[in-house]
C-alpha positions in Angstrom: 137.6 126.6 -25.5 140.5 126.0 -27.9 141.9 122.5 -28.0 145.7 122.1 -28.3 147.3 119.6 -30.7 148.7 117.5 -27.9 146.2 116.2 -25.4 147.3 114.1 -22.4 146.8 110.4 -22.6 143.7 109.0 -20.9 144.2 107.1 -17.7 141.9 104.5 -16.0 141.0 107.2 -13.6 139.2 109.3 -16.3 135.5 109.6 -15.6 133.0 108.1 -18.0 132.3 110.6 -20.9 128.9 112.3 -20.2 128.5 113.2 -23.9 127.7 109.7 -25.1 125.1 107.0 -24.8 127.7 104.6 -23.4 127.3 102.9 -20.1 130.4 101.6 -18.5 130.8 97.9 -17.6 131.3 97.5 -13.9 135.0 98.4 -13.3 137.5 95.6 -13.4 139.5 94.7 -10.4 143.2 94.6 -11.0 145.2 91.5 -9.9 146.7 92.1 -6.5 150.5 91.9 -6.2 152.3 89.8 -3.6 154.2 91.5 -0.9 157.5 91.0 -2.8 156.0 92.9 -5.8 155.3 89.8 -8.0 151.9 89.1 -9.5 149.7 86.3 -8.3 149.2 83.4 -10.6 146.5 84.1 -13.1 144.7 80.9 -14.3 143.0 82.8 -17.1 146.4 83.6 -18.6 147.2 79.9 -18.6 143.9 79.2 -20.4 144.8 81.8 -23.0 148.3 80.3 -23.6 146.7 76.9 -24.0 144.2 78.2 -26.5 146.9 79.8 -28.6 149.0 76.7 -28.5 146.1 74.5 -29.6 145.2 76.9 -32.4 148.7 76.9 -33.7 148.9 73.1 -33.6 145.7 72.7 -35.6 146.0 75.6 -38.1 148.9 78.0 -38.5 147.1 80.2 -41.0 146.6 83.0 -38.5 150.4 83.1 -37.8 151.1 83.3 -41.5 148.6 86.2 -42.0 150.2 87.9 -39.0 153.7 87.5 -40.4 152.5 88.8 -43.8 151.0 91.9 -42.3 154.2 92.5 -40.3 156.2 92.4 -43.5 153.8 94.5 -45.6 152.8 97.2 -43.1 155.5 97.7 -40.5 158.1 99.1 -42.9 155.6 101.9 -43.8 155.0 102.5 -40.1 158.7 102.8 -39.5 159.2 105.1 -42.5 156.1 107.3 -42.2 155.1 107.1 -38.5 152.1 109.0 -37.2 153.0 108.6 -33.5 156.6 107.6 -32.9 158.5 104.6 -34.3 158.5 102.1 -31.4 157.7 98.6 -32.6 157.3 97.2 -29.1 154.6 99.0 -27.1 152.3 98.2 -24.2 149.8 95.4 -24.8 151.4 94.4 -28.0 151.4 90.8 -26.8 147.6 91.0 -26.1 146.9 92.2 -29.7 149.1 89.5 -31.2 147.3 86.9 -29.1 144.0 88.1 -30.6 145.4 87.6 -34.0 146.7 84.1 -33.3 143.3 82.9 -31.9 141.2 84.7 -34.5 140.0 81.4 -36.1 138.4 79.9 -33.0 137.0 83.2 -31.8 135.6 83.8 -35.3 133.9 80.4 -35.2 132.2 81.1 -31.9 131.2 84.5 -33.2 129.7 83.1 -36.4 127.5 80.7 -34.4 126.1 83.6 -32.4 125.9 85.8 -35.4 123.7 83.3 -37.3 121.1 83.3 -34.5 121.2 87.1 -34.2 121.0 87.6 -38.0 117.8 85.5 -38.2 116.3 87.1 -35.1 117.0 90.6 -36.3 114.4 90.3 -39.1 116.8 91.8 -41.6 115.5 89.2 -44.0 112.2 91.0 -44.3 113.5 94.0 -46.2 115.7 91.6 -48.1 112.6 89.8 -49.4 111.2 93.2 -50.5 114.4 94.1 -52.3 114.8 90.7 -54.0 112.7 91.4 -57.1 114.7 94.7 -57.7 118.0 93.0 -57.2 117.3 90.0 -59.5 116.0 92.3 -62.2 119.0 94.6 -62.2 121.9 94.1 -64.6 125.1 92.8 -63.2 127.1 96.1 -62.9 124.1 97.8 -61.2 123.7 94.8 -58.9 127.3 95.2 -57.7 126.8 98.9 -57.0 123.5 98.2 -55.2 125.1 95.4 -53.2 128.0 97.6 -52.0 125.6 100.4 -51.0 123.2 98.1 -49.2 126.1 96.4 -47.3 127.7 99.7 -46.4 124.6 101.4 -45.1 123.5 98.3 -43.1 127.0 98.1 -41.6 126.9 101.8 -40.9 123.8 101.5 -38.7 125.0 98.3 -37.1 128.3 99.9 -36.2 126.6 103.0 -35.0 124.3 101.1 -32.6 127.3 99.1 -31.4 128.6 102.4 -30.1 125.4 104.1 -29.0 123.5 101.2 -27.4 125.1 100.5 -24.0 124.6 96.7 -24.1 126.3 96.4 -27.5 129.0 98.8 -26.4 130.0 96.4 -23.7 131.5 94.1 -26.4 132.5 96.7 -29.0 134.4 98.8 -26.4 137.0 96.1 -26.3 138.0 96.9 -29.8 138.3 100.6 -28.8 140.2 100.0 -25.6 143.6 99.9 -27.3 145.4 103.3 -26.9 147.9 102.8 -29.7 146.7 102.1 -33.3 149.1 100.1 -35.5 149.4 97.1 -37.8 148.1 94.6 -35.2 145.6 96.6 -33.0 142.8 96.0 -35.4 142.7 92.3 -34.4 141.5 93.2 -30.9 137.8 92.2 -31.1 135.4 90.3 -28.9 133.8 87.4 -30.8 130.3 88.6 -29.8 131.2 92.1 -31.2 131.1 90.8 -34.8 127.4 89.7 -34.5 126.3 93.3 -35.1 127.3 92.7 -38.8 125.1 89.7 -39.1 121.9 91.6 -40.2 123.9 93.1 -43.1 124.8 89.7 -44.4 121.3 88.3 -43.9 119.9 91.3 -45.8 122.2 90.8 -48.8 121.8 87.0 -48.8 118.0 87.1 -48.8 117.9 90.0 -51.3 119.5 87.7 -53.9 123.3 88.4 -53.6 125.5 85.4 -53.8 127.5 84.2 -50.7 130.7 84.7 -52.7 129.8 88.4 -53.2 128.9 89.0 -49.6 132.0 87.1 -48.5 134.2 89.2 -50.8 132.8 92.4 -49.2 133.5 91.0 -45.8 137.1 90.2 -46.7 137.6 93.6 -48.3 136.2 95.3 -45.1 138.5 93.2 -42.9 141.7 94.1 -44.7 140.8 97.8 -45.3 140.0 97.9 -41.5 143.4 96.5 -40.6 145.1 99.0 -43.0 143.1 101.9 -41.5 144.5 101.1 -38.0 148.1 101.4 -39.2 150.4 103.9 -37.5 151.1 105.9 -40.7 150.8 109.7 -41.1 149.3 109.7 -44.5 146.4 112.1 -44.5 145.0 111.5 -48.1 143.0 114.7 -47.8 141.4 114.6 -51.3 139.8 111.3 -50.5 138.3 112.2 -47.1 134.7 112.6 -48.3 135.0 109.9 -50.9 136.3 106.7 -49.4 137.4 105.2 -46.1 140.9 106.4 -45.1 143.3 105.9 -42.1 142.7 109.5 -41.0 138.9 108.9 -41.1 139.2 105.8 -38.9 141.8 107.2 -36.5 139.3 110.0 -35.7 136.7 107.2 -35.1 139.0 105.7 -32.5 140.0 109.1 -30.9 139.1 109.7 -27.3 138.7 113.5 -27.8 135.8 115.9 -27.7 133.8 115.9 -30.9 135.3 112.7 -32.2 133.4 110.2 -30.0 130.4 108.6 -31.8 131.5 109.6 -35.3 132.9 108.2 -38.6 131.0 104.8 -38.5 131.3 104.0 -42.3 133.5 101.2 -43.5 133.6 102.0 -47.2 131.9 105.3 -48.0 131.9 108.3 -45.7 128.7 109.5 -47.4 126.6 107.8 -44.8 128.3 109.7 -42.0 127.8 112.9 -44.0 124.2 112.1 -44.7 123.3 111.1 -41.1 125.3 113.8 -39.3 128.2 111.8 -37.8 131.0 112.9 -40.1 134.0 114.4 -38.2 137.2 115.4 -39.9 138.8 118.6 -38.5 141.1 120.4 -40.9 143.3 122.1 -38.2 144.3 119.1 -36.0 144.8 115.3 -36.0 143.9 112.7 -33.4 146.3 112.5 -30.5 144.6 110.3 -27.9 142.9 106.9 -28.3 141.1 104.5 -26.1 138.0 104.5 -23.9 137.2 106.3 -20.6 136.1 103.2 -18.7 138.9 100.9 -17.4 139.6 97.7 -19.3 141.6 94.8 -17.9 144.9 93.7 -19.4 145.3 90.3 -21.1 143.2 88.6 -23.7 141.5 86.2 -21.3 140.4 88.8 -18.8 139.2 91.1 -21.6 137.1 88.4 -23.2 135.1 87.8 -20.0 135.0 91.5 -19.0 131.8 92.4 -21.0 129.9 89.9 -19.0 130.5 91.6 -15.6 127.3 92.7 -14.0 125.1 90.4 -16.2 123.1 87.6 -14.6 125.0 84.4 -14.3 123.6 81.1 -15.8 123.1 79.9 -12.2 120.9 82.8 -11.5 118.9 82.3 -14.7 118.3 78.6 -13.8 117.2 79.4 -10.2 114.9 82.2 -11.2 113.8 81.6 -14.8 110.6 83.7 -14.8 112.3 86.6 -13.2 115.2 86.3 -15.6 112.8 86.2 -18.6 111.0 89.3 -17.4 114.3 91.1 -17.0 115.3 90.0 -20.5 112.1 91.3 -22.0 112.6 94.6 -20.3 116.2 94.8 -21.4 115.1 94.2 -25.0 112.5 96.9 -24.8 115.1 99.3 -23.3 117.6 98.4 -26.1 115.0 99.0 -28.8 114.3 102.4 -27.3 118.0 103.2 -27.3 118.3 102.1 -31.0 115.4 104.5 -31.8 117.1 107.3 -29.8 120.3 106.7 -31.8 118.5 106.8 -35.1 117.0 110.1 -34.3 120.4 111.7 -33.6 121.0 112.9 -37.1 122.7 116.2 -36.4 126.0 117.2 -34.9 124.4 120.2 -33.1 123.6 118.3 -29.9 127.2 116.9 -29.9 128.7 120.3 -30.3 126.6 121.6 -27.3 127.7 118.6 -25.3 131.3 119.2 -26.2 131.2 122.8 -25.0 129.6 121.7 -21.7 132.2 118.9 -21.3 135.2 121.1 -22.1 134.3 124.3 -20.5 
């Protein structure tokens, strides 16, 4: 089946994509309107506004970063737009809210990431690599550090897509249907924990905190740039470094593009492990996820927990909850192994043909 260059925008009524390992979170329930057409009062929205106000009162750094990105990126989006020139678009306020509360969300995520990083046992291969790293000359150590960080983040990012429990949190980042200068801020604080093993690996292997921190900062800003609504293709660099075209295909909700382009620095990992996707005859037109996602930052942050046991249930039935947790971990490890074995695009192509025709 031949795909056209203009695909219709996804709607919340689209069925879950059968080609992926994703499992949809139980569907959200939209806020009901009053008889006069107005919306009911949403206490979660009030909580979100209070959090933004408190953050701005304590530290205005996030607002300054947001303003700097606006000045540096938006002129290029207006001059070289990929999809239209509208500055105001649906859910712009939600993405700006994520940017303004990035500091407290990041603090919560760091606490959880520390626990996950230690529990991941990524420090074991780090101990094995430590003699090699410490003996290497400085230039080689930098190259080795970048490669280790990139391949570790590649697999963590891949599992965030292909393991359903992790996708609960990472899908929030992909729920935006318009990529631009601010959409990259939309992240659940628990989504970032999948990067923790990469940092633990490098730290135990002998790389300095400054080096790993610098890699994280570079990854953050290149990621924000890659979401920009610019039409630059940069074709000669496609197989060499991370480009906006590469990452836009990663966000595309189109056949063949889903579960592809996971690298954050070097596409060579996608090429090596069979997840590279960069068509030469078309460009991504549709973004987002198949499953419905609520609007507003507060509702989105609690959405991944829908369908999970509540703390009250865990306290009332601790042994049953522990058994369920053990089974869930075993199921998750099996899904990780299944994802690791998917090293070819052949199965994806077969699924694409079944899905489209």
